[in-house]
N, C-alpha and C positions, 0 to 999 in steps of 0.2 A: 717801469715798474707796475705801471694798470694795463700794456696791454691784453692780453689773455682775460682780464676778466672786464674791461672792454668789448672785450667780441664776443662771450657771452651776456651780455646785457644788449646789444646789439640783437646777436640773432633772437634773443626772447623777446623785440620788441617794446618801446619805450616807456619805461614804469613809471606811476604816477606819483612822487612823492611830494608829503606836505611837511614843515618844518615848524612847529609850534614855538617860538620864543619870543621873548621881551625885549631883548637888549638886539640890533638891528647890525651892530657889529658880529655875534657872535651866529647869527645866522647867515647873514655875507659868509663867514670862515667854511662855515659847514658845505652853502652852496656851492660854496670853488671846486671846495674835494668831491660833490659829486657830478659838479659838471667837469673833472675831469674823467670821469668812466663814466661820459656821455647822458649822466642823466642831469634833467634842469628841475629843482625843485620849483617848490611856491610858498611865502611864507604868509604864517600869519603870526601878526602880533597880542593875542587875543584866545583866551579860553573859548567864549562865544563865539569868536571867527570860524576858528577852528570847527567848533562845532555845528555851525551855518551853515560852513560847504564840504564839510562830510558827510553831512546826511544828501545834501545834495550828491554830491559824489563821489564814492569811500575812495579814498587814497589808497593806495598796493601794499604803501608804505610811508609812517608816520614819527617823525624827529621828535617829542615833545620834551621841552625844557622842563627840570622837576620841580620849577616855579612858577609850573603856567596849571598845574593840579588842581587847583581850587582859584575859583573868581568867585565872590560871594557867596552865592548858594550854590553855583555849581561845579561839582567834581567829577576832575577826569574820568573815574572810573564807575560814574550815574550813566554814561556816555554810551548808546542803547548798542554800538556795535561792541565797543573795548567789555561790556557785560556780558554778551552774546560773544567773548573770543571772536569775533568778524575782522577787526581789524591788527593786520602785521604792524608793531610798536618797537621802537627804541628809546630809550631816556636818556638826555645830555645833563649832565651835571658836573659842576665846580667845586674847590672847597668849599667856598663859602653857604653851599647850599646841598652839601652831600647827605647831610642828616636827612634832607628831604626822602632820602633811597626809599625809607622806608614807606612811605604811603604805594610805593611801586610793586613793593612785595606780592602782591595780592594778585596782580593783575599781567596778562598772560604776556609777556613781551620777548623780545629776540637781545635783549639785550642792551648794555649801558655805555654809553661816552663818557672816556673823561676829560673836562676842558682843560684837564691843564699839563695834559700831554697830547705830545700829536697825535690829529682825529684818524690821519690819512690810515694807518693799517687796522682802527678800530673801525671805518666807517667800512672798509671792505670786507671786513669780517662781518658787519651787521649784513653786507648785501649777500656775502656767501650762506646765512643764512633764512636769509629774504626767499634766496633763491631755494633753499631746502625747503620751507615751509611752505613758498609756492608750490613745490612738486608735488608734496604730501597731498595739498588739498588739492589739484588736479587729478591725481592719484585717487582719492575719497570720493572726489565726482565722478571719475570715470563708474568707482565701484558702484554708487549709488545709483547711476544711469544704467550699470550694466545688470544690479539686484531689481529693480523695477522695470527693464527691460522683460528680465525672467520673471517676477510676481505678474504679469498680461501674460504672457505665454500658458504660465502656468493658472490663471484664472479663466482664460480662453481655453484650455483644452478643459478644464474643468465645467465650463457651464456648456461646450461643447457634447461632454460625456455625459451631464446629470442629459441634455437635450434628447441625447440620442436612449438613454435610458427612458426616460420618458415617452417617446416615439416609438421601443421597442414594448414595454408596458399596453401604450394605448393597441399598437398593432393587436398583440396577443389578448385583451380585450375581444376586441373588435372580432376577432377572430372563435371567440372562443362564444362569443353572443348567435355569432351566425351557426356555429354547431349545434350550440342549445334549439334555435331557429328553427334547421334541419329537423330535431327532435320533434318539435310541438306541429308541424304543419300538416300534418297529413291527415291527425286525427283531431283538430278540434279546428273550429271556428278562428278566420286570421286575428281578428281582435283579441281575442281571449287568448290565444297560440302567446300573441306575441306581449302578450300585458302581465301574463304569468315571466317571460324570461324575462322580459326589461325592470318586474318589481323585484323579482330575485338576486341584481345586478346590484350592491350595496352602493357601486359609486355613480348609479343613478338615481337623482333625489325626487324628480320629477319628469312625466315624460305625457305627450296628449297624443289624438290622434286627426291630421286635417284631411277629410275625402272632398271631391269636385262634388258640385249641387247640382240635381239632372242638368239642370238649366245651362251649366258652366261657367255663370256667371262669378262664384261663390267660390272660398273655404270652409268648411264648414265642421264642428268636431262633435263629433256622432255620441250621443246621453251612450255613456258607457260608465260603470259601476267598478273599479279595480283600485289596486294600494296604489299608491304614488297617482296616477291621472286624475289629468284634471282638463279640466271641461272649459273652453276657450271664447269669447267670444266669432262667431260670424266672419269673415274677409271679403267686401266687394270686394273685384277685383276689377270694376271699370270697363271691361270689356272680353266676349267669351270666349274660351278655353273648347278650340274646338278639336282639340288632339290629345285629348289628358290635358294633365295637370302642366300647361306648359312653362319656360324659365321663366320668363316675368312673373307667372303667379307663384315660382318658386321662391324667385327672390325677394316678392313682398314678405311671403309667410317667413322668409328667412327676418328678415327687419321687424 
């Protein structure tokens, strides 16, 4: 009667089942049923022991005797995995503990096992629900991963689009400035023409000029009065530029 389900369990891999029960005879009875379907559970005989073990390694499925819902100040419902609905759990009860089932009503669970009747079919039903629950979890995880992937792609596209817009904007601005300079260069002194154009561009907050000194050993800012223009200290190059403002001098000026 277990052959079909046993095959399904083995195909999905061995699951990690925890049984939390004060009575070792009950734990043994439940363990035997699980073993018949290829699952070998481990047993915890106190709520504190289960709490500690499950925090180290989360069980795939937990069977909790309702008599273990509390232990001193410890409440099963306060377990972090239970509170976050991350712990697949089913409950075990008998006639003398049936009243304690009320404490499970607010906890997401896969059902309850009545110890006063044969547990075989009940355990099989719990495992079927677990398989469905596990399948839903995997689908939800895949959906979250797919959503995350799509979000990452969209963010990349948006970033590239903004980058392209910015690049196009500055290319257009550069062409505009070049066009204005072409219109100014014929009729005026170079510095005046360039200053007039740069001062009219709202995106430019400040500008300066650097020209090579007659000795070719430093870059200097000419004394010049114009809106937005700043005169900067002379820059000694350390060696003579014999062919105009050479690359090393441009690099020093940029730094």
